[in-house]
C-alpha positions in Angstrom: -2.2 24.5 12.0 1.8 24.0 12.6 2.9 20.3 13.3 6.3 18.7 14.1 8.4 17.2 11.2 7.7 13.6 10.5 10.5 11.0 11.3 10.5 10.4 7.6 8.8 11.4 4.2 5.3 10.0 3.3 5.7 7.5 0.4 5.8 9.2 -2.8 3.8 8.4 -6.0 5.1 8.1 -9.6 2.6 9.5 -12.2 2.5 6.4 -14.2 1.8 4.2 -10.9 -1.0 1.7 -10.6 -3.0 0.3 -7.8 -0.5 -2.7 -7.4 2.1 -0.5 -6.8 1.0 0.6 -3.5 0.6 -2.6 -1.9 -2.1 -5.5 -1.5 -2.9 -5.7 2.3 -5.1 -8.3 4.3 -6.7 -7.5 7.4 -7.7 -10.4 9.7 -10.3 -9.8 12.8 -13.7 -9.2 13.5 -16.5 -11.4 15.4 -20.1 -11.1 16.2 -20.6 -7.9 17.9 -17.0 -6.5 17.1 -17.2 -6.1 13.2 -16.4 -2.6 13.4 -12.9 -3.0 14.8 -11.5 -4.6 11.8 -13.9 -2.2 9.4 -11.9 0.6 10.8 -8.4 -1.0 10.3 -9.6 -1.9 6.9 -10.8 1.6 6.0 -7.6 3.2 7.5 -5.4 1.2 5.3 -7.3 2.7 2.5 -7.2 6.0 3.6 -3.2 5.7 4.0 -2.9 4.8 0.6 -3.1 1.0 0.0 -3.8 -0.2 -3.5 -5.8 -3.2 -2.5 -7.3 -4.0 1.0 -8.9 -7.5 1.6 -10.5 -8.3 5.0 -10.9 -11.7 6.2 -13.9 -12.0 8.8 -16.2 -14.4 10.2 -19.0 -15.4 7.5 -21.6 -13.6 9.4 -19.7 -10.2 9.6 -19.1 -10.0 5.8 -22.1 -7.6 5.0 -21.6 -5.6 8.1 -17.7 -5.0 7.2 -18.5 -4.6 3.5 -21.3 -2.0 4.3 -18.7 0.4 6.0 -16.9 1.3 2.5 -17.2 -0.1 -0.9 -13.4 -0.6 -1.5 -12.9 -3.3 1.1 -12.7 -6.7 -0.4 -14.2 -9.2 1.8 -13.1 -12.8 2.4 -15.6 -14.7 4.7 -14.2 -17.5 6.5 -16.1 -20.4 8.5 -17.0 -19.5 12.1 -18.4 -21.0 15.2 -22.0 -20.6 16.4 -21.0 -17.6 18.4 -19.6 -15.6 15.5 -16.0 -16.3 16.0 -13.3 -17.8 13.6 -13.6 -21.7 13.6 -10.8 -24.1 13.9 -11.9 -25.1 10.1 -11.3 -21.4 9.0 -8.8 -21.2 6.2 -6.8 -18.1 5.2 -6.0 -17.4 1.7 -2.7 -17.6 0.5 -0.5 -15.2 2.3 2.1 -15.2 -0.5 -0.4 -13.0 -2.6 -0.2 -10.2 0.1 2.4 -7.6 0.8 1.6 -7.2 4.5 -0.9 -8.5 6.9 -2.7 -7.1 10.2 -4.4 -9.3 12.4 -6.2 -8.9 15.7 -8.9 -6.4 16.1 -12.2 -7.7 17.2 -11.1 -11.1 16.9 -11.6 -12.4 20.2 -9.4 -15.5 21.5 -11.2 -18.5 20.5 -9.4 -21.7 19.1 -10.0 -20.6 15.5 -8.4 -17.3 16.2 -5.4 -19.1 18.3 -4.8 -21.2 14.9 -4.6 -18.1 12.8 -2.1 -16.2 15.0 -0.1 -19.4 15.1 0.0 -19.9 11.5 1.2 -16.3 11.0 4.1 -16.5 13.6 5.3 -19.2 11.3 5.1 -16.9 8.4 8.3 -15.0 9.2 9.1 -13.9 5.8 5.8 -12.1 5.5 5.3 -8.4 6.8 2.9 -8.7 9.7 1.1 -6.4 12.3 -0.3 -8.1 15.6 -2.7 -6.0 17.6 -5.3 -6.5 20.4 -6.6 -10.1 20.5 -3.5 -11.4 18.7 -1.5 -10.0 21.4 -3.8 -11.4 24.2 -3.4 -14.8 22.3 0.7 -14.5 22.4 0.1 -13.9 26.1 -2.5 -16.4 27.0 -0.8 -19.2 25.2 3.0 -18.1 25.7 3.6 -18.3 22.2 6.7 -16.2 22.0 8.3 -18.8 24.4 7.4 -21.8 21.7 10.5 -23.7 20.9 9.0 -24.0 17.4 8.7 -20.2 16.8 11.1 -18.9 14.1 13.9 -17.1 15.8 13.9 -14.3 13.3 10.8 -12.4 13.7 12.1 -9.0 12.2 9.2 -8.6 9.9 6.5 -8.7 12.9 5.2 -5.3 14.4 3.2 -5.5 17.9 1.1 -2.6 18.5 0.0 -3.2 22.4 -1.4 -0.8 24.7 -0.5 -1.0 28.3 -2.8 -3.6 29.5 -2.0 -6.0 26.4 1.6 -5.2 27.1 1.5 -6.2 30.8 -0.3 -9.5 30.0 2.6 -10.1 27.4 5.4 -9.3 29.5 4.3 -9.6 33.3 5.1 -5.9 33.8 2.4 -3.7 35.2 0.6 -1.1 33.1 1.4 1.5 35.6 5.1 0.7 35.3 5.8 2.9 32.1 9.8 2.4 32.6 9.5 -1.0 33.1 7.2 -1.8 30.4 9.6 -0.1 27.9 12.5 -2.0 29.3 10.4 -5.2 28.8 9.4 -4.4 25.3 13.5 -3.8 24.5 14.1 -7.3 25.7 11.6 -8.6 23.4 13.0 -6.8 20.5 16.4 -8.0 21.4 15.3 -11.6 21.6 13.3 -11.9 18.6 14.1 -8.9 16.4 10.5 -7.4 16.2 9.4 -4.0 16.4 7.0 -3.1 19.1 4.7 -0.1 19.4 4.2 0.8 23.1 1.2 3.0 23.1 0.9 5.6 25.6 1.2 9.5 26.2 3.6 9.6 24.3 3.7 6.5 22.1 7.2 5.0 21.9 8.3 2.7 19.2 11.0 0.1 20.1 13.1 -1.5 17.4 16.3 -3.2 16.9 19.5 -1.1 16.5 20.9 -0.9 13.0 24.0 -2.9 13.8 21.9 -5.6 15.3 23.1 -5.0 18.9 20.6 -3.8 21.5 17.1 -1.8 20.9 16.6 1.9 20.1 13.6 3.9 20.8 11.5 6.6 18.8 9.5 8.9 21.0 6.5 10.1 19.0 5.5 13.8 19.4 2.2 13.9 18.0 -1.3 13.0 19.6 -3.3 13.8 22.4 -5.5 12.4 25.3 -8.6 12.6 22.8 -7.3 9.8 21.2 -7.8 7.5 24.4 -11.1 6.2 22.9 -12.5 2.8 21.6 -11.3 2.1 18.0 -8.4 4.6 17.9 -6.0 1.5 18.0 -7.6 -0.2 15.2 -7.0 2.7 12.9 -3.4 2.5 14.0 -3.4 -1.1 13.0 -4.5 -0.4 9.6 -2.0 2.6 9.1 1.0 0.7 10.0 -0.1 -2.4 7.8 -0.8 -0.1 5.0 2.8 1.4 5.3 4.2 -2.1 5.4 2.6 -2.8 2.2 4.0 0.3 0.8 7.5 -1.3 1.3 8.4 0.4 4.2 10.5 -1.4 6.8 8.8 -2.2 10.1 10.7 0.3 12.0 9.9 3.1 9.5 6.2 2.0 9.1 5.9 1.8 12.7 7.5 5.6 13.3 5.8 7.1 10.4 2.5 5.2 11.4 2.4 6.6 15.0 3.4 10.1 13.7 0.5 10.2 11.2 -1.9 8.5 13.6 -1.3 11.2 16.3 -1.3 14.1 13.7 -4.8 12.8 12.5 -5.8 12.7 16.3 -4.7 16.4 16.8 -6.4 17.6 13.6 -9.6 15.7 14.9 -9.3 17.3 18.4 -9.0 20.9 17.1 -12.2 20.3 15.0 -14.1 18.7 17.5 -12.5 19.1 20.8 -10.7 16.2 22.6 -13.7 15.0 24.8 -16.0 14.8 21.7 -13.8 13.2 19.0 -14.1 9.4 18.4 -12.6 7.1 16.2 -14.9 8.1 13.2 -13.3 11.8 13.4 -9.8 10.4 13.8 -10.4 8.2 10.5 -11.9 11.1 8.7 -8.8 13.1 9.5 -6.2 11.1 7.9 -6.2 12.5 4.5 -5.6 15.9 6.0 -2.8 14.6 8.1 -1.3 12.8 5.1 -1.9 16.1 3.1 0.2 18.0 5.3 3.3 15.8 4.8 3.2 16.2 1.1 
């Protein structure tokens, strides 16, 4: 199977490396009935090369998430009666992780809001926000908060068109308008935004700090428009951040590898029949093609 050239090489490994060299990452999310989302992100981080993956979930989701993969280290947090994070949920020290991904399956209760607010303040930490984390940004207008640290250059957002519509007010059907709105957010806050779609476009700050630049991805297919595909991307980008790629590079390489795995899955299973499971299982082959 031929494939296009990646935007940058996949991180190399020295022969004397150990697991600490490949990033300690934390994934935060899940809720009762939606534990699979954050499990997918966690497994994707493992399959993308993270040395250590920890997953913070509501207490009742611990056994479910741990059962997906023996390499996931689970951290149970305080929960509400309906299985969401509670206001008393306390995250482990963020300083002990190289990157953090938050949002998949989390829902938007007060405990989740507090977690997202605290992570916005950690602007010295590499972070990925997806799904309900982005919905919380929109619902509570967090990016407009005067208390938000101005420099968010270590933050990556990965919205689908509906989430970006809620965040910017630009209709999901207005692709050009959404890309322009993403550029405005990048220019204002310095973040990197993955605008999902066909094709996915990464929007980041220009190297000279003036304006925004775009990377148009050339992998992927409509078979990836299926539940769980975005959760896999969250884990991939978080993993690459943990392996010391910049947000711009992690986002560009992340969407390329994600799309290439989708192309492999479609070739093996067809676009209509592929799911997030086949996408996840295709990551090793996709990465192998880049080495």
